TORDOBA-897538 format. One record per residue: x, y, z of N, C-alpha, C in turn. Coordinates in steps of 0.05 Angstrom, whole numbers, padded with zeros to 5 digits, always signed. Layout:
BEGIN
XYZXYZXYZ...
***
This chain:
BEGIN
+00019-00025+00000+00001+00000+00000+00017+00026+00000+00014+00042-00018+00030+00069-00018+00030+00086+00007+00049+00098+00014+00049+00112+00041+00026+00134+00046+00022+00146+00021-00003+00165+00024-00029+00150+00031-00034+00130+00017-00056+00113+00025-00058+00105+00056-00033+00092+00064-00031+00081+00090-00035+00104+00110-00023+00128+00105-00028+00147+00124-00056+00159+00124-00068+00160+00103-00097+00167+00103-00115+00147+00117-00108+00125+00116-00123+00105+00129-00123+00107+00162-00095+00116+00170-00091+00120+00196-00104+00146+00207-00107+00167+00187-00119+00192+00194-00150+00192+00192-00163+00171+00186-00191+00164+00177-00208+00170+00204-00199+00168+00228-00212+00178+00252-00192+00200+00265-00198+00226+00265-00179+00242+00275-00170+00239+00302-00143+00241+00308-00133+00239+00336-00127+00211+00343-00146+00197+00353-00142+00167+00365-00128+00151+00345-00136+00145+00322-00120+00130+00305-00091+00134+00302-00082+00160+00300-00054+00164+00297-00040+00156+00325-00056+00162+00349-00043+00154+00374-00042+00121+00376-00060+00110+00365-00065+00082+00367-00040+00072+00354-00036+00078+00327-00012+00071+00312+00014+00078+00323+00018+00101+00338+00046+00107+00351+00047+00091+00373+00026+00084+00389+00027+00064+00415+00034+00038+00405+00024+00027+00384+00026+00003+00379+00056-00002+00366+00066+00014+00351+00089+00014+00337+00111+00015+00362+00107+00034+00380+00127+00036+00402+00127+00013+00422+00104+00003+00426+00101-00022+00441+00116-00047+00430+00111-00048+00402+00123-00071+00389+00154-00067+00388+00165-00046+00385+00194-00041+00382+00206-00050+00412+00192-00038+00430+00201-00042+00456+00203-00070+00465+00178-00085+00459+00175-00114+00463+00197-00131+00452+00202-00129+00425+00219-00142+00408+00248-00135+00417+00257-00115+00422+00283-00109+00433+00287-00117+00459+00268-00116+00481+00271-00127+00506+00268-00156+00512+00259-00172+00488+00254-00198+00494+00276-00212+00501+00302-00206+00495+00327-00223+00502+00342-00218+00531+00330-00193+00542+00347-00188+00566+00332-00174+00591+00306-00165+00585+00294-00151+00607+00265-00157+00611+00259-00166+00632+00225-00168+00641+00214-00143+00639+00223-00120+00652+00214-00098+00655+00205-00085+00626+00226-00086+00607+00222-00081+00581+00200-00091+00566+00200-00120+00568+00182-00137+00555+00153-00126+00566+00151-00124+00589+00120-00116+00599+00112-00086+00592+00130-00067+00589+00125-00042+00581+00118-00046+00551+00132-00057+00533+00124-00062+00509+00097-00078+00505+00091-00097+00520+00067-00110+00518+00041-00091+00528+00046-00075+00547+00026-00057+00557+00020-00037+00536+00039-00024+00519+00031-00007+00503+00019-00019+00477+00029-00040+00466+00018-00058+00448-00014-00060+00452-00018-00073+00476-00045-00081+00484-00061-00060+00482-00053-00034+00497-00071-00011+00496-00077+00000+00470-00058+00001+00451-00062+00010+00423-00083-00008+00411-00079-00038+00414-00098-00058+00408-00126-00053+00414-00130-00048+00440-00156-00042+00454-00168-00017+00439-00153+00003+00435-00162+00027+00421-00169+00022+00394-00151+00008+00381-00159+00004+00349-00186-00011+00347-00186-00033+00366-00208-00048+00357-00233-00036+00365-00232-00015+00383-00257+00000+00388-00261+00021+00367-00238+00036+00361-00245+00058+00343-00251+00049+00314-00234+00027+00304-00238+00016+00279-00248-00011+00279-00268-00016+00297-00279-00043+00303-00289-00057+00274-00303-00042+00260-00313-00055+00234-00287-00064+00214-00266-00053+00214-00242-00061+00203-00226-00081+00212-00221-00076+00240-00201-00094+00253-00214-00117+00263-00240-00118+00274-00250-00142+00286-00253-00164+00263-00260-00156+00241-00263-00177+00219-00237-00193+00210-00214-00174+00210-00187-00185+00203-00175-00204+00220-00180-00194+00248-00168-00211+00271-00182-00236+00271-00208-00241+00271-00221-00263+00275-00224-00282+00251-00211-00269+00226-00211-00287+00204-00190-00306+00206-00173-00305+00225-00149-00327+00228-00155-00351+00249-00150-00373+00239-00157-00396+00261-00139-00397+00284-00114-00388+00282-00097-00387+00304-00106-00370+00325-00112-00344+00317-00124-00327+00333-00153-00336+00349-00169-00348+00328-00191-00360+00339-00189-00379+00365-00167-00398+00360-00160-00420+00380-00148-00403+00404-00130-00386+00399-00120-00369+00423-00144-00358+00439-00167-00347+00428-00192-00338+00445-00202-00363+00458-00204-00383+00445-00214-00406+00463-00200-00417+00481-00172-00419+00478-00151-00425+00500-00154-00405+00524-00158-00380+00519-00158-00361+00541-00184-00364+00557-00205-00365+00543-00232-00371+00557-00230-00396+00572-00219-00416+00564-00216-00442+00578-00202-00440+00603-00178-00429+00603-00161-00427+00627-00174-00412+00648-00187-00386+00636-00200-00370+00660-00222-00386+00671-00239-00401+00658-00261-00414+00669-00253-00436+00688-00229-00454+00676-00219-00472+00692-00208-00461+00717-00192-00440+00716-00178-00428+00742-00201-00422+00762-00227-00411+00754-00249-00400+00769-00256-00425+00787-00261-00446+00768-00272-00471+00781-00255-00485+00799-00227-00485+00792-00209-00500+00811-00201-00484+00835-00204-00458+00832-00203-00438+00856-00223-00443+00877-00247-00448+00867-00274-00459+00883-00266-00482+00898-00253-00501+00882-00248-00532+00893-00221-00531+00910-00204-00515+00905-00180-00514+00921-00172-00486+00930-00190-00474+00943-00187-00445+00953-00159-00440+00969-00150-00461+00978-00119-00456+00991-00098-00448+00969-00100-00452+00944-00083-00446+00922-00096-00433+00899-00121-00414+00909-00133-00401+00888-00117-00379+00875-00099-00365+00892-00081-00345+00883-00064-00357+00859-00055-00377+00858-00035-00392+00838-00054-00397+00812-00076-00404+00819-00094-00410+00797-00099-00384+00779-00103-00365+00791-00111-00340+00777-00088-00326+00764-00063-00330+00780-00038-00320+00771-00029-00334+00743-00033-00359+00743-00023-00377+00720-00042-00375+00700-00070-00370+00706-00089-00364+00684-00077-00344+00666-00071-00321+00678-00060-00298+00667-00035-00304+00650-00022-00321+00664+00009-00330+00646+00003-00344+00622-00016-00365+00627-00020-00383+00603-00039-00371+00585-00048-00344+00592-00065-00332+00570-00048-00316+00554-00023-00313+00559-00002-00298+00541+00003-00310+00516-00010-00330+00507-00007-00341+00482-00018-00319+00461-00034-00302+00474-00040-00278+00455-00020-00261+00445+00004-00265+00459+00026-00245+00451+00033-00254+00421+00033-00275+00412+00042-00287+00381+00022-00270+00364-00004-00269+00369-00020-00256+00349-00017-00222+00352-00011-00216+00379-00005-00188+00382+00017-00175+00368+00042-00188+00370+00064-00183+00355+00062-00184+00327+00046-00207+00315+00042-00211+00286+00026-00188+00274+00004-00179+00289-00012-00158+00279+00001-00132+00279+00021-00125+00299+00034-00097+00299+00055-00099+00280+00071-00122+00276+00091-00127+00255+00074-00117+00225+00056-00127+00224+00043-00122+00194+00031-00094+00194+00024-00083+00217+00016-00052+00216+00040-00034+00214+00063-00042+00228+00086-00024+00230+00102-00025+00211+00111-00045+00198+00137-00049+00178+00124-00052+00151+00138-00043+00131+00139-00050+00103+00152-00078+00096+00174-00079+00113+00187-00105+00107+00187-00121+00138+00173-00142+00136+00167-00158+00161+00194-00169+00174+00212-00170+00161+00236-00179+00169+00250-00162+00191+00241-00137+00189+00249-00115+00210+00242-00123+00236+00220-00138+00240+00217-00152+00267+00239-00170+00275+00249-00185+00263+00273-00205+00268+00298-00185+00270+00300-00166+00258+00326-00149+00260+00324-00136+00290+00300-00127+00297+00299-00117+00325+00303-00139+00345+00292-00157+00343+00298-00183+00362+00327-00189+00364+00341-00191+00341+00366-00199+00341+00385-00176+00353+00377-00150+00349+00392-00128+00364+00391-00125+00391+00366-00135+00401+00361-00138+00432+00375-00160+00443+00380-00186+00427+00393-00205+00436+00422-00198+00441+00434-00186+00422+00463-00180+00422+00466-00162+00445+00450-00139+00446+00454-00121+00470+00456-00136+00496+00432-00155+00501+00430-00170+00524+00455-00188+00528+00464-00202+00508+00485-00220+00510+00509-00205+00517+00516-00183+00508+00538-00161+00514+00539-00161+00545+00514-00152+00556+00513-00143+00581+00516-00169+00600+00507-00192+00594+00507-00213+00613+00535-00225+00610+00546-00228+00587+00575-00240+00581+00594-00219+00597+00591-00194+00593+00609-00175+00610+00609-00180+00637+00584-00184+00651+00580-00186+00679+00596-00217+00687+00596-00236+00665+00609-00261+00674+00640-00265+00667+00650-00241+00657+00678-00243+00648+00688-00251+00621+00663-00247+00604+00668-00258+00575+00673-00286+00575+00655-00304+00583+00661-00334+00582+00662-00341+00549+00678-00364+00545+00684-00375+00518+00671-00400+00517+00657-00407+00496+00644-00436+00491+00666-00454+00489+00690-00449+00483+00711-00472+00478+00716-00486+00505+00720-00470+00524+00732-00481+00550+00717-00475+00573+00700-00455+00574+00689-00444+00601+00671-00468+00611+00668-00467+00640+00646-00483+00652+00618-00473+00648+00597-00487+00655+00571-00478+00651+00565-00453+00664+00557-00434+00647+00547-00408+00659+00518-00404+00660+00509-00389+00684+00479-00386+00688+00472-00357+00678+00459-00355+00658+00456-00331+00645+00423-00326+00643+00415-00300+00645+00386-00289+00641+00369-00306+00657+00351-00325+00645+00333-00341+00662+00342-00364+00674+00368-00370+00665+00377-00396+00674+00388-00411+00647+00406-00428+00649+00420-00442+00628+00403-00457+00607+00380-00468+00618+00363-00480+00594+00350-00461+00580+00336-00439+00590+00326-00419+00569+00349-00406+00554+00367-00400+00568+00388-00381+00553+00398-00397+00529+00399-00423+00533+00403-00441+00506+00385-00443+00488+00360-00443+00496+00339-00444+00479+00336-00421+00461+00342-00398+00474+00339-00374+00460+00361-00371+00443+00388-00380+00452+00409-00378+00436+00408-00395+00412+00399-00416+00414+00394-00436+00391+00374-00421+00370+00353-00410+00380+00332-00401+00363+00346-00376+00348+00358-00359+00361+00373-00336+00348+00393-00345+00324+00405-00367+00334+00424-00379+00310+00408-00390+00291+00383-00405+00295+00371-00411+00274+00358-00391+00256+00351-00375+00269+00342-00349+00247+00363-00335+00237+00388-00332+00248+00409-00320+00231+00418-00338+00211+00419-00363+00212+00427-00381+00191+00406-00384+00167+00381-00385+00175+00361-00388+00153+00358-00361+00136+00355-00340+00153+00352-00316+00139+00378-00297+00135+00400-00315+00130+00428-00302+00124+00428-00282+00101+00417-00295+00079+00415-00279+00055+00399-00253+00052+00378-00256+00072+00360-00235+00077+00373-00212+00093+00386-00219+00111+00399-00200+00129+00425-00185+00116+00440-00206+00100+00462-00193+00087+00452-00172+00064+00431-00179+00051+00419-00163+00032+00431-00167+00005+00423-00154-00019+00435-00158-00041+00464-00152-00043+00483-00166-00059+00508-00161-00063+00518-00131-00071+00499-00124-00091+00508-00097-00100+00499-00071-00079+00488-00079-00057+00477-00055-00038+00503-00048-00025+00504-00019-00021+00528-00008-00008+00526-00016+00024+00504-00031+00030+00504-00037+00063+00512-00066+00064+00519-00079+00044+00522-00107+00040+00543-00117+00061+00568-00103+00063+00586-00111+00081+00583-00103+00107+00571-00081+00113+00565-00076+00141+00542-00095+00152+00523-00101+00138+00502-00120+00145+00515-00147+00151+00529-00154+00132+00545-00181+00135+00562-00182+00161+00572-00157+00168+00589-00159+00190+00571-00157+00216+00546-00146+00218+00528-00149+00238+00518-00175+00239+00514-00189+00220+00506-00219+00217+00524-00233+00231+00549-00232+00221+00574-00248+00235+00572-00246+00265+00573-00219+00276+00573-00215+00304+00552-00230+00318+00525-00224+00299+00505-00237+00316+00505-00269+00319+00515-00280+00297+00515-00311+00293+00535-00319+00312+00557-00305+00316+00581-00314+00335+00576-00314+00361+00561-00291+00371+00549-00288+00398+00529-00310+00405+00512-00314+00389+00492-00334+00391+00505-00364+00394+00524-00370+00375+00537-00395+00378+00552-00397+00404+00567-00375+00412+00580-00376+00438+00562-00380+00460+00541-00365+00458+00518-00368+00484+00511-00392+00484+00505-00406+00462+00494-00434+00461+00515-00452+00477+00536-00448+00472+00557-00469+00483+00563-00465+00514+00563-00439+00521+00575-00434+00549+00548-00445+00569+00524-00447+00560+00502-00455+00574+00504-00479+00577+00514-00499+00562+00517-00530+00567+00491-00542+00569+00472-00535+00558+00446-00547+00562+00437-00569+00536+00433-00590+00542+00430-00610+00519+00406-00609+00504+00384-00599+00519+00355-00596+00508+00360-00575+00481+00374-00554+00488+00372-00533+00469+00387-00541+00445+00410-00553+00446+00429-00558+00428+00416-00585+00409+00404-00600+00425+00386-00620+00410+00368-00610+00396+00352-00591+00405+00331-00576+00389+00338-00564+00366+00363-00551+00365+00375-00537+00343+00382-00559+00322+00392-00582+00326+00399-00603+00312+00374-00611+00297+00352-00616+00314+00326-00631+00301+00311-00605+00282+00312-00582+00296+00303-00561+00279+00315-00554+00249+00340-00555+00250+00357-00554+00226+00353-00577+00208+00351-00600+00216+00347-00622+00202+00321-00624+00190+00298-00617+00204+00270-00611+00192+00270-00594+00173+00283-00568+00180+00286-00551+00158+00296-00560+00132+00320-00574+00132+00330-00587+00108+00309-00604+00095+00299-00623+00109+00275-00640+00096+00255-00622+00085+00247-00601+00100+00228-00581+00082+00235-00571+00057+00263-00564+00056+00274-00553+00034+00275-00573+00010+00282-00599+00020+00281-00618+00000+00255-00627-00009+00237-00626+00009+00207-00636+00000+00202-00611-00022+00204-00587-00017+00193-00569-00035+00210-00566-00059+00233-00574-00064+00253-00575-00085+00241-00596-00104+00233-00622-00092+00225-00645-00106+00196-00640-00120+00178-00627-00103+00154-00620-00115+00149-00595-00129+00169-00578-00130+00165-00554-00146+00192-00550-00168+00209-00564-00166+00235-00565-00180+00252-00543-00170+00276-00541-00187+00293-00516-00180+00281-00487-00183+00286-00469-00166+00276-00441-00166+00288-00424-00188+00276-00414-00206+00287-00404-00229+00299-00373-00222+00321-00378-00211+00334-00354-00203+00364-00357-00199+00379-00335-00208+00408-00337-00207+00420-00330-00179+00406-00328-00160+00408-00321-00133+00430-00340-00116+00427-00362-00128+00448-00384-00113+00476-00377-00118+00484-00364-00140+00509-00357-00144+00516-00329-00133+00498-00313-00129+00502-00285-00122+00500-00283-00090+00494-00305-00077+00489-00308-00047+00509-00328-00035+00533-00331-00047+00552-00353-00039+00568-00343-00015+00569-00317-00006+00586-00306+00015+00569-00312+00040+00543-00307+00039+00526-00317+00063+00525-00345+00068+00524-00361+00043+00522-00391+00050+00550-00401+00061+00570-00391+00051+00596-00398+00065+00599-00387+00095+00590-00364+00101+00587-00358+00129+00568-00377+00144+00545-00386+00134+00531-00404+00149+00545-00431+00157+00558-00439+00137+00571-00467+00140+00596-00461+00163+00608-00438+00160+00629-00432+00178+00624-00431+00206+00598-00421+00211+00587-00419+00237+00575-00447+00247+00557-00459+00231+00541-00482+00236+00560-00507+00248+00579-00512+00229+00593-00538+00233+00606-00537+00261+00627-00518+00265+00643-00514+00288+00624-00514+00316+00598-00500+00311+00579-00500+00333+00571-00529+00343+00561-00540+00321+00548-00568+00326+00569-00587+00336+00590-00583+00325+00617-00600+00333+00625-00600+00363+00625-00572+00367+00635-00567+00396+00613-00571+00415+00586-00567+00405+00568-00575+00423+00564-00604+00432+00569-00622+00410+00566-00648+00414+00587-00658+00435+00616-00646+00433+00639-00651+00448+00632-00648+00474+00618-00623+00483+00612-00617+00507+00593-00635+00521+00570-00641+00504+00546-00654+00513+00548-00685+00511+00563-00695+00497+00563-00724+00488+00562-00742+00512+00580-00737+00530+00583-00757+00550+00556-00757+00569+00543-00734+00572+00518-00728+00588+00493-00747+00569+00495-00738+00544+00475-00753+00531+00475-00782+00531+00501-00794+00530+00503-00826+00530+00495-00829+00559+00501-00821+00578+00492-00825+00606+00463-00823+00607+00450-00805+00595+00421-00803+00597+00407-00829+00583+00421-00833+00562+00407-00860+00545+00412-00886+00563+00433-00887+00577+00440-00910+00594+00420-00910+00616+00412-00888+00628+00395-00885+00652+00367-00897+00642+00358-00886+00616+00331-00893+00605+00327-00921+00600+00350-00929+00588+00354-00960+00584+00351-00978+00605+00366-00971+00628+00364-00987+00654+00335-00985+00666+00322-00963+00665+00300-00958+00678+00277-00980+00664+00282-00978+00635+00259-00997+00620+00268-01027+00626+00290-01032+00628+00298-01061+00631+00293-01069+00660+00303-01058+00681+00302-01066+00705+00281-01052+00728+00273-01028+00715+00258-01011+00736+00273-00997+00757+00297-00995+00753+00315-00982+00773+00322-00956+00761+00322-00933+00774+00327-00909+00762+00352-00897+00778+00372-00886+00765+00395-00876+00777+00387-00846+00784+00402-00839+00805+00401-00811+00813+00418-00793+00797+00408-00785+00772+00422-00767+00753+00401-00746+00743+00409-00727+00725+00390-00708+00717+00370-00722+00704+00372-00743+00686+00354-00757+00671+00338-00772+00690+00350-00785+00714+00336-00802+00730+00314-00784+00748+00321-00761+00755+00303-00745+00769+00277-00739+00752+00284-00734+00724+00261-00728+00707+00243-00752+00704+00255-00777+00703+00239-00802+00697+00221-00804+00725+00234-00802+00745+00218-00806+00773+00190-00783+00773+00199-00757+00765+00177-00737+00765+00156-00744+00746+00165-00752+00721+00145-00757+00699+00126-00782+00711+00137-00803+00721+00122-00825+00733+00100-00809+00753+00108-00794+00772+00090-00779+00789+00067-00765+00772+00075-00752+00755+00059-00733+00734+00036-00750+00721+00044-00773+00710+00028-00792+00700+00005-00802+00719+00013-00810+00739-00005-00818+00762-00026-00795+00769-00018-00770+00769-00035-00750+00775-00055-00743+00751-00042-00746+00730-00062-00744+00706-00082-00764+00701-00078-00788+00709-00097-00808+00711-00122-00804+00730-00114-00792+00751-00138-00782+00771-00156-00760+00759-00142-00742+00741-00164-00722+00732-00150-00717+00703-00161-00737+00684-00150-00738+00659-00161-00713+00642-00188-00708+00642-00198-00689+00621-00192-00660+00626-00194-00652+00653-00193-00624+00655-00169-00615+00676-00156-00633+00684-00132-00631+00701-00136-00617+00726-00113-00605+00740-00113-00597+00765-00121-00568+00768-00113-00552+00747-00121-00524+00744-00093-00508+00736-00091-00486+00726-00070-00471+00720-00055-00467+00746-00022-00473+00746-00008-00469+00764-00007-00487+00787-00018-00509+00783-00025-00532+00805+00005-00543+00811+00027-00536+00792+00050-00555+00795+00061-00553+00823+00062-00532+00841+00078-00533+00868+00060-00553+00885+00032-00551+00884+00012-00565+00900+00015-00592+00893+00021-00600+00869+00023-00631+00863+00052-00638+00870+00071-00621+00869+00099-00632+00878+00099-00639+00906+00084-00627+00919+00083-00627+00950+00070-00657+00953+00046-00656+00937+00029-00678+00944+00043-00706+00935+00059-00705+00914+00074-00727+00903+00095-00742+00926+00105-00724+00942+00124-00734+00961+00148-00747+00948+00158-00736+00931+00184-00742+00915+00207-00749+00934+00221-00775+00932+00245-00776+00949+00263-00757+00947+00278-00747+00969+00299-00726+00969+00321-00728+00950+00326-00753+00943+00348-00758+00922+00338-00751+00897+00313-00750+00892+00303-00744+00863+00285-00718+00863+00292-00704+00883+00279-00678+00886+00292-00656+00870+00280-00638+00855+00293-00615+00842+00279-00593+00846+00294-00569+00843+00279-00545+00847+00258-00538+00825+00243-00518+00834+00220-00514+00812+00191-00524+00819+00174-00513+00809+00144-00523+00815+00130-00533+00791+00146-00550+00775+00139-00561+00752+00148-00593+00753+00143-00606+00729+00149-00633+00727+00174-00636+00703+00184-00619+00695+00207-00615+00679+00198-00627+00653+00173-00619+00640+00162-00625+00616+00139-00609+00606+00141-00592+00586+00123-00573+00580+00095-00590+00572+00097-00607+00556+00071-00622+00546+00056-00636+00573+00072-00648+00594+00058-00659+00614+00049-00639+00635+00060-00615+00638+00050-00597+00654+00024-00583+00643+00024-00580+00619-00003-00571+00604-00024-00591+00611-00014-00619+00607-00035-00641+00611-00046-00640+00642-00026-00635+00659-00029-00636+00688-00053-00613+00697-00045-00588+00687-00057-00566+00691-00083-00562+00679-00087-00569+00652-00108-00565+00638-00123-00589+00624-00115-00613+00628-00123-00637+00622-00121-00640+00590-00132-00665+00582-00132-00675+00553-00148-00649+00540-00168-00639+00548-00180-00618+00533-00161-00593+00528-00149-00585+00552-00129-00563+00548-00107-00570+00528-00094-00592+00528-00077-00600+00510-00083-00601+00482-00111-00611+00482-00121-00612+00448-00122-00583+00441-00130-00562+00457-00135-00533+00448-00110-00524+00438-00088-00531+00456-00062-00519+00451-00050-00533+00427-00054-00556+00417-00047-00574+00398-00059-00558+00372-00087-00553+00374-00099-00543+00350-00090-00514+00344-00083-00499+00367-00070-00470+00363-00044-00470+00348-00025-00487+00357+00000-00492+00345-00003-00503+00317-00020-00522+00314-00022-00532+00283-00035-00512+00267-00053-00495+00276-00060-00474+00262-00037-00453+00253-00021-00447+00271+00001-00433+00264+00018-00447+00250+00024-00470+00251+00042-00482+00232+00030-00489+00203+00008-00492+00201-00001-00497+00176-00002-00471+00160-00010-00446+00174-00008-00420+00159+00024-00415+00150+00039-00422+00170+00069-00419+00160+00079-00435+00141+00068-00460+00142+00076-00480+00121+00070-00472+00092+00043-00460+00091+00031-00452+00064+00047-00430+00054+00056-00410+00073+00074-00390+00068+00099-00399+00058+00108-00419+00068+00137-00430+00063+00138-00441+00034+00115-00454+00025+00112-00465+00000+00113-00444-00020+00106-00419-00015+00108-00394-00036+00137-00389-00043+00155-00398-00027+00183-00391-00032+00188-00364-00031+00216-00353-00039+00225-00326-00035+00230-00318-00005+00230-00293+00002+00238-00283+00025+00213-00290+00044+00187-00289+00035+00169-00296+00056+00173-00330+00060+00180-00342+00044+00182-00371+00050+00204-00376+00068+00229-00366+00065+00248-00364+00083+00241-00356+00114+00224-00334+00115+00215-00325+00143+00195-00346+00152+00179-00358+00140+00161-00379+00147+00180-00406+00158+00198-00410+00144+00217-00434+00150+00230-00429+00178+00241-00405+00178+00252-00399+00202+00234-00399+00227+00211-00391+00226+00193-00393+00251+00188-00421+00254+00181-00438+00233+00174-00467+00236+00197-00480+00251+00224-00473+00244+00246-00484+00257+00246-00479+00282+00241-00453+00291+00241-00445+00320+00218-00462+00335+00196-00466+00318+00176-00482+00336+00186-00508+00342+00204-00520+00322+00213-00550+00326+00234-00548+00350+00250-00528+00350+00268-00526+00370+00252-00524+00397+00235-00505+00400+00222-00500+00423+00208-00530+00435+00191-00544+00414+00176-00566+00421+00200-00587+00432+00223-00594+00420+00242-00611+00424+00255-00603+00455+00257-00580+00459+00272-00571+00483+00249-00579+00507+00226-00572+00498+00205-00570+00521+00195-00599+00529+00207-00622+00511+00197-00647+00524+00213-00655+00552+00236-00645+00556+00252-00650+00582+00257-00626+00601+00244-00604+00594+00243-00575+00609+00220-00562+00603+00204-00550+00623+00183-00536+00624+00193-00507+00622+00177-00491+00609+00182-00462+00604+00160-00447+00612+00139-00464+00624+00113-00448+00628+00114-00430+00652+00131-00438+00667+00131-00422+00695+00149-00400+00691+00159-00391+00670+00173-00368+00667+00162-00347+00647+00158-00322+00653+00143-00306+00636+00155-00299+00610+00185-00301+00611+00195-00297+00588+00195-00317+00564+00184-00340+00574+00178-00359+00553+00157-00349+00529+00137-00334+00541+00115-00327+00522+00122-00304+00506+00140-00288+00518+00152-00268+00496+00170-00277+00477+00183-00300+00483+00203-00317+00470+00187-00326+00442+00163-00341+00448+00145-00352+00426+00136-00326+00409+00127-00307+00425+00114-00284+00408+00140-00269+00389+00160-00268+00400+00183-00253+00384+00193-00269+00358+00192-00297+00366+00204-00311+00344+00185-00321+00322+00158-00323+00332+00138-00331+00312+00122-00308+00300+00119-00287+00314+00102-00264+00306+00110-00250+00282+00137-00242+00276+00141-00231+00250+00134-00247+00227+00142-00273+00228+00138-00286+00204+00105-00293+00202+00091-00294+00224+00061-00300+00222+00048-00274+00212+00060-00253+00216+00050-00229+00205+00043-00231+00175+00060-00241+00161+00057-00250+00133+00033-00265+00127+00029-00282+00147+00002-00298+00142-00021-00286+00149-00021-00266+00163-00046-00248+00174-00052-00230+00152-00030-00221+00137-00037-00202+00112-00048-00211+00092-00047-00241+00093-00065-00256+00069-00091-00261+00074-00101-00257+00102-00130-00260+00109-00144-00241+00097-00136-00215+00096-00156-00195+00087-00137-00172+00077-00150-00152+00061-00138-00128+00053-00140-00108+00075-00124-00088+00076-00125-00065+00093-00095-00057+00105-00094-00053+00129-00067-00043+00137-00049-00061+00138-00054-00091+00136-00029-00111+00132-00024-00114+00103-00044-00101+00086-00036-00110+00057-00007-00101+00048+00001-00082+00059+00028-00072+00047+00050-00093+00049+00045-00114+00066+00067-00132+00068+00062-00156+00045+00046-00150+00028+00040-00171+00007+00063-00165-00017+00077-00146-00018+00090-00141-00041+00123-00153-00034+00136-00163-00056+00161-00177-00051+00182-00159-00030+00179-00133-00035+00197-00116-00019+00192-00119+00011+00169-00122+00019+00164-00122+00050+00163-00154+00060+00171-00173+00045+00170-00200+00057+00202-00207+00061+00217-00189+00058+00246-00198+00065+00266-00192+00044+00262-00202+00021+00278-00193+00003+00270-00204-00023+00276-00190-00046+00264-00200-00074+00276-00222-00083+00264-00243-00093+00281-00263-00106+00291-00258-00129
***
C-alpha cells in the first residue's frame, strides 16, 4: 500500500487512530528489543501494544475485528484464554488454598495472545516484516553483551557452565533460536550483493551469529542443542520436499549469495561439533539411565533419573483427573502431594516437561486446544513457506524455531517463566504477520509485495 494511502487510513479517525498507531509501533519495538534481556522492558512493550490494540479494535472495530477473527490461530487463542480462565475459577473454588496460583497462572497461560499481538503490529508497522527479526536480534546482542560482560566474557571453547538470563536451559533455547533465525535468513539479513550496506550487514550478521553460537555453548544445556539439530534437520527436509515438488527455483541467486552461504557453514559446523563434544558424555549417560529404567525398573540418581521419577508421578496425577486437570499453576501443589524422595527432588514447581505440565494443569481438553492452536500456526506458516522467496524463508525460520522449542520442552518446562511467552511471540510473530496479511486487505496488505517479505527473489 502506498505511503499516502496508508497514512490516509490511519487519519480516517482524527486524533485517536494516529495515537493508536504510534502506541502500537512503540510497544512492538520495545517488546521485540527487550525480549532477550529484560522483563521490565518486555512488560512495558506488551502494555503499550495491548493498549493500542484495545483502542484500535474500539475505534476501527468494523475493520479490525473482521481481520483478526478471520485467522484460525487467533480463534483458538481466544478459545484457550476463555478455557483457562473458566478452569481457574472452578479450580479456585475446589482448592481455595491455592486460588491465588490458579488466577496468577491463568494470566500467564493466557499470554499465548502475544503471538497474535506481535504478528498484528509487525504487519501494521513495517513494510518489511523481517524488520521484526532485526529488532529481536539487536536486543539479543545487547543483552548478551551485558550478560557476558558481567560473567567475564566466557568462551564456549573451554568455560564451565554459565548461568545467564533466566537460567542455562532458557538461555540455550533462546540462543539456539537466534542462531537458527540468523542461519536461515542469512541472505535476507546480508541483503543484495550490490547494496552499499552489504558488508556492514554481513558484519552485523557475523557478530550476531558468533555471539549466539558462543552463548549456546557456554550454557551447556543439551535440550537446546538437540532442539537446534532437530530443527535444522527438519528445515533441510522441508527444503528438499519443496524442491522435489516444485523443481529448482528459477533464479540466479544461488551464485550471488555464496558469501552468506559460506558464512552459514563456517558458523554451523563448529557450533554443532563443539556442542556435541561438550554434551556427548551426558547424552550417553541419559540414554543408559533410560535403558536401565526400562529393563530393570531401577532409576539412577542423575539429571535424567530425576526427570523419570517426576514423569512417573505426573502420569499418576493425570490419571486421577484426565480431562480437565488440576488447574493452572497446580505444579507446586502437586509436587508437595507427590512426596518425591529427596534424592530425586529438584528445584521448581513443575515436572520438567512442557506437554506434561499442560496435561496436568488443563487436562486432555487443554492439551487438545493448545495442539490445535499450534497446528493452525504451523499450517499457515507451511503454506507461506511453499510460496518460496523471502516470505518462504521467514516461514521456514519460524517453523524451525517451533521445532526447537517443542524438542527442548519435552525435558524442560518453560511455562513457569514469563519470558517464555515473549520468546514465542518474538520468534513466531514476525513471520506470522505475513500470514495475517493474506487473510484480508487493509493495514496489513502493505506486506504482500516482495519488498516487504524480506527480500526480492
